C-alpha positions as CSV (number, residue, x, y, z in Angstrom):
1,X,0.0,0.0,0.0
2,X,1.1,3.6,-0.6
3,X,2.1,5.4,2.6
4,X,0.1,7.9,4.6
5,X,1.2,11.4,5.5
6,X,0.2,14.3,7.8
7,X,-1.0,17.4,6.1
8,X,1.2,20.5,5.8
9,X,-0.2,23.3,7.9
10,X,-2.2,26.3,6.7
11,X,-3.2,24.8,3.4
12,X,-6.7,24.9,1.8
13,X,-7.7,21.3,1.4
14,X,-10.2,19.8,-1.2
15,X,-13.6,19.4,0.4
16,X,-14.1,16.1,2.2
17,X,-15.5,13.4,-0.1
18,X,-14.8,15.3,-3.3
19,X,-13.1,12.9,-5.7
20,X,-10.7,14.2,-8.3
21,X,-10.4,11.3,-10.7
22,X,-8.9,12.1,-14.1
23,X,-7.2,8.9,-15.1
24,X,-9.2,6.4,-12.9
25,X,-11.0,6.4,-9.6
26,X,-8.9,3.3,-8.7
27,X,-6.1,5.7,-8.0
28,X,-8.1,7.8,-5.5
29,X,-7.4,6.9,-1.9
30,X,-9.4,8.2,1.1
31,X,-6.2,9.2,2.8
32,X,-3.1,11.2,1.8
33,X,-0.6,9.2,-0.3
34,X,3.2,9.7,-0.2
35,X,5.0,8.8,-3.3
36,X,8.7,8.8,-4.2
37,X,9.8,9.9,-7.6
38,X,13.0,8.1,-8.5
39,X,15.1,8.9,-11.5
40,X,17.9,6.4,-12.5
41,X,16.2,3.4,-11.0
42,X,18.7,0.6,-11.5
43,X,15.9,-2.1,-11.5
44,X,14.0,-0.7,-14.5
45,X,14.5,-2.4,-17.8
46,X,13.0,0.4,-19.7
47,X,13.4,4.1,-19.0
48,X,14.9,5.8,-16.0
49,X,11.9,7.2,-14.2
50,X,10.0,5.3,-11.5
51,X,7.5,6.0,-8.8
52,X,7.5,4.0,-5.5
53,X,5.5,4.0,-2.3
54,X,7.1,4.7,1.0
55,X,8.3,1.1,1.3
56,X,10.1,1.2,-2.0
57,X,7.6,-0.8,-4.0
58,X,7.3,0.3,-7.6
59,X,3.8,1.7,-8.4
60,X,4.4,3.4,-11.8
61,X,7.1,3.4,-14.4
62,X,7.7,5.8,-17.3
63,X,9.1,4.6,-20.6
64,X,10.1,7.0,-23.3
65,X,10.8,7.1,-27.0
66,X,13.6,9.6,-27.0
67,X,14.4,9.6,-30.7
68,X,11.0,9.6,-32.1
69,X,9.9,12.5,-34.3
70,X,7.6,13.6,-31.5
71,X,8.7,13.3,-27.9
72,X,6.5,10.5,-26.4
73,X,6.4,8.9,-22.9
74,X,4.1,6.2,-21.6
75,X,3.1,5.9,-17.9
76,X,2.8,2.2,-16.9
77,X,1.4,0.7,-13.8
78,X,3.4,-1.8,-11.7
79,X,2.4,-4.7,-13.9
80,X,3.5,-2.8,-17.0
81,X,0.0,-1.9,-18.3
82,X,0.0,1.4,-20.2
83,X,-2.2,4.0,-18.4
84,X,-1.6,7.2,-20.4
85,X,0.6,8.4,-23.2
86,X,2.3,11.8,-23.2
87,X,3.1,13.6,-26.4
88,X,4.7,16.9,-26.9
89,X,2.8,19.1,-29.4
90,X,5.2,20.6,-31.8
91,X,5.3,24.1,-33.3
92,X,3.4,25.8,-30.5
93,X,4.4,29.2,-28.9
94,X,4.2,27.7,-25.4
95,X,5.5,24.2,-25.0
96,X,2.5,21.9,-24.6
97,X,2.2,18.3,-23.7
98,X,-1.0,16.3,-24.5
99,X,-2.0,13.3,-22.6
100,X,-4.1,10.4,-23.9
101,X,-5.6,7.3,-22.3
102,X,-3.6,4.0,-22.8
103,X,-1.0,3.9,-25.6
104,X,-3.2,5.8,-28.0
105,X,-2.7,9.3,-29.4
106,X,-6.2,9.3,-31.0
107,X,-8.3,12.4,-30.2
108,X,-11.1,10.2,-28.8
109,X,-8.7,9.2,-26.0
110,X,-7.5,12.7,-25.2
111,X,-7.6,13.5,-21.5
112,X,-5.8,16.7,-20.8
113,X,-3.0,19.1,-21.8
114,X,-0.3,21.0,-19.9
115,X,1.4,24.1,-21.1
116,X,3.6,26.9,-19.7
117,X,1.4,29.9,-18.6
118,X,3.9,32.3,-20.1
119,X,7.0,32.2,-22.3
120,X,9.4,33.9,-19.8
121,X,9.3,32.3,-16.4
122,X,11.6,32.6,-13.4
123,X,9.5,30.2,-11.4
124,X,7.5,27.3,-12.6
125,X,3.9,28.0,-13.6
126,X,2.0,25.5,-15.8
127,X,-1.6,25.4,-16.7
128,X,-3.6,22.2,-17.0
129,X,-6.7,21.9,-19.3
130,X,-9.0,18.9,-19.3
131,X,-10.3,17.7,-22.7
132,X,-13.7,19.3,-22.3
133,X,-12.2,22.7,-21.6
134,X,-11.8,23.7,-25.2
135,X,-11.9,27.5,-24.7
136,X,-9.1,27.4,-22.1
137,X,-10.2,30.7,-20.6
138,X,-9.5,29.3,-17.1
139,X,-7.3,26.4,-16.3
140,X,-8.7,23.3,-14.5
141,X,-5.5,22.8,-12.5
142,X,-2.2,24.7,-12.2
143,X,1.3,23.9,-11.0
144,X,3.4,26.6,-9.3
145,X,6.6,26.7,-7.4
146,X,10.3,26.2,-7.8
147,X,11.4,23.1,-9.8
148,X,15.0,23.7,-8.9
149,X,14.1,23.3,-5.2
150,X,11.6,20.5,-6.1
151,X,9.1,22.6,-4.2
152,X,6.0,22.8,-6.4
153,X,2.3,22.5,-5.6
154,X,-0.6,21.4,-7.8
155,X,-3.7,23.6,-7.3
156,X,-7.4,23.1,-8.4
157,X,-8.0,25.8,-11.0
158,X,-7.2,29.3,-10.0
159,X,-8.0,28.6,-6.3
160,X,-5.6,28.2,-3.4
161,X,-6.8,24.6,-2.9
162,X,-3.8,22.3,-3.1
163,X,-4.3,18.7,-4.3
164,X,-0.7,17.6,-4.2
165,X,2.7,18.9,-3.1
166,X,6.3,18.1,-4.1
167,X,9.1,18.1,-1.6
168,X,12.8,17.2,-1.7
169,X,13.8,14.0,0.0
170,X,16.4,14.4,2.7
171,X,17.0,10.8,3.8
172,X,20.1,8.6,3.9
173,X,18.5,6.5,1.1
174,X,17.8,9.6,-1.1
175,X,21.4,10.8,-0.6
176,X,22.6,7.3,-1.5
177,X,20.4,7.1,-4.6
178,X,21.1,10.6,-5.9
179,X,19.8,14.1,-5.8
180,X,17.2,13.5,-8.4
181,X,14.9,11.8,-6.0
182,X,12.0,13.7,-4.4
183,X,8.6,13.0,-2.8
184,X,5.1,13.9,-3.7
185,X,2.2,14.1,-1.2
186,X,-1.2,13.5,-2.8
187,X,-4.2,14.6,-0.8
188,X,-7.2,12.4,-0.1
189,X,-9.5,11.5,-3.0
190,X,-7.1,12.8,-5.6
191,X,-6.1,10.7,-8.5
192,X,-2.4,10.0,-7.8
193,X,-1.8,8.6,-11.3
194,X,-2.9,12.0,-12.6
195,X,-0.5,13.7,-10.2
196,X,2.3,11.5,-11.3
197,X,1.5,12.3,-15.0
198,X,1.7,16.0,-14.2
199,X,5.1,15.5,-12.4
200,X,6.5,13.6,-15.4
201,X,5.5,16.5,-17.7
202,X,6.8,19.1,-15.2
203,X,10.1,17.2,-15.2
204,X,10.2,17.0,-19.0
205,X,9.6,20.8,-19.5
206,X,12.1,21.8,-16.9
207,X,14.8,19.3,-17.7
208,X,14.7,19.9,-21.5
209,X,18.2,20.8,-22.5
210,X,17.2,22.6,-25.7
211,X,16.2,25.8,-23.9
212,X,13.4,26.3,-26.4
213,X,9.8,27.1,-25.4
């Protein structure tokens, strides 16, 4: 089981019983879930990005097609089943990633997209739009904070309601495994597969070496 966590203080929480299920309700737990994001996982046969629970059990893996014409990543569950596919949309002013159910990139399986809220950014700010939000006047979720410090929060829309929060891991194990490891606390009734998908995109946008937007 994924681990439980205490809430950070002075944070607006989602209303009790409100479920945020974007990928699947099966990934919504009635308690806070602590996940570890581990890059350079030695046990992974494909890719170098894994997600574990507090006990070190792999929950999700990310495999990528680095040299394809379009950057693509696939989020897998622990059994290797594809949950969602990420694809970077080319030739857009603001870098945008689109996410589809399964291994499809067909429009009928489109779930949500993520893009930078502005071209020039000193701190991370990404907007998330669900498939039905075609006007994109107001984002459905947003990500703000400092990627360099691994201190980002995911908010519901333009509210101050946090649904998940990243934090750097300061444990002997994390030091041993490398500085690229950090934790994410997902609040109750929030789809933690969706949160992991957002973290993968956040990592891709911020770690891209091309420097282009």
